[in-house]
C-alpha positions in Angstrom: 130.9 105.0 106.2 130.2 108.3 104.5 128.2 111.0 106.3 125.4 112.6 104.3 125.7 116.1 103.1 124.0 117.9 106.0 127.0 120.2 106.5 126.7 121.8 103.1 125.2 124.9 104.5 127.3 125.1 107.7 128.8 128.3 108.9 131.4 129.0 111.5 130.8 130.9 114.7 132.8 131.6 117.8 130.5 129.2 119.7 131.2 126.2 117.4 131.2 124.9 113.9 127.5 125.3 113.3 124.8 127.9 113.6 121.0 127.5 113.6 121.1 128.1 109.8 122.2 124.5 109.3 119.9 121.6 108.7 119.1 120.1 112.0 120.1 116.6 113.0 117.7 114.1 114.6 118.1 110.9 116.4 115.1 108.6 115.7 114.8 105.8 118.1 112.5 102.9 117.1 111.2 100.5 119.7 109.6 97.3 118.4 105.9 96.7 119.4 105.7 93.3 117.9 107.6 90.0 118.1 110.8 89.8 116.0 109.2 87.3 113.6 106.7 90.0 112.6 109.6 92.6 112.4 111.5 90.3 110.1 108.5 90.0 107.7 108.7 93.7 107.0 112.5 94.1 107.2 113.2 94.0 103.5 110.7 96.7 102.8 112.0 98.8 105.7 115.6 98.5 104.3 114.4 99.6 100.9 112.8 102.7 102.6 116.2 103.4 104.3 118.0 103.1 101.0 115.7 105.7 99.4 116.3 108.0 102.4 120.1 107.6 102.0 119.8 108.5 98.3 118.0 111.7 99.0 120.5 112.7 101.8 118.0 112.5 104.6 119.6 109.6 106.6 123.2 109.7 107.8 123.4 106.4 109.7 121.1 103.6 110.9 121.3 100.3 112.6 119.7 97.9 115.0 119.8 98.3 118.8 121.7 95.7 120.8 119.8 93.8 122.2 117.5 93.8 119.3 114.6 95.8 120.7 114.5 98.3 117.8 116.8 100.6 115.9 118.4 104.0 115.6 118.4 106.4 112.7 120.5 109.5 112.5 118.8 111.9 110.1 119.2 115.4 108.7 116.2 117.5 107.8 115.0 121.1 107.6 112.7 120.6 110.6 110.9 117.9 112.6 107.8 118.1 110.5 109.7 117.4 107.4 111.3 114.4 109.0 107.9 113.1 110.2 106.5 113.4 106.7 109.3 111.1 105.5 109.1 108.6 108.4 105.4 108.1 107.8 106.4 106.2 104.6 108.5 103.7 106.5 106.8 100.2 106.3 107.5 99.7 110.0 105.4 102.8 110.6 102.7 101.8 108.1 102.3 98.3 109.6 102.5 99.5 113.2 105.7 97.6 113.9 107.5 100.2 116.0 107.1 103.3 118.1 109.2 106.3 116.9 110.8 108.8 119.2 112.4 111.8 117.5 115.0 113.9 119.3 116.2 117.0 117.5 119.5 118.6 118.1 121.5 121.5 116.6 125.2 120.6 116.4 127.4 123.1 118.1 130.6 121.0 118.0 132.0 117.9 116.3 135.3 116.2 115.9 137.6 117.1 113.1 137.3 113.5 111.9 133.5 114.0 111.6 134.0 117.2 109.6 136.5 115.5 107.3 134.1 112.7 106.5 131.3 115.2 105.9 133.4 117.3 103.6 134.6 114.2 101.7 130.9 113.2 101.3 130.2 116.4 99.4 132.2 115.1 96.5 130.9 111.5 96.8 127.9 110.2 94.9 126.2 107.4 96.7 127.1 106.1 100.1 128.7 103.3 102.1 127.3 102.1 105.3 127.9 99.2 107.7 125.6 96.2 107.6 122.3 96.3 109.2 
């Protein structure tokens, strides 16, 4: 899986690999509010939304929770308000399928493998991801 290009503006500091000048990362936790049958009715449109967000480098990874009570999205954006303006376009949001909890964090450290993947992603057009 390729990691989106959120590290393109990273800088080094003695406290870690990132400073507050980077794009922030977010964990978006979706919790279904409706039966899975209703979720499945909107799943195709939701996946199309996800694909668009991968194309514009907003989403890094996504997938369903196990057990299937919702999903997780790891996203990169300038700020929480920007991410919220994107998430409002999600069919799951528009059809009141799920609650969304957004947790923002500013990376201070990451593994060398994560950095390597992110650096490789800078030169890659498109993305690969695991099945949903």
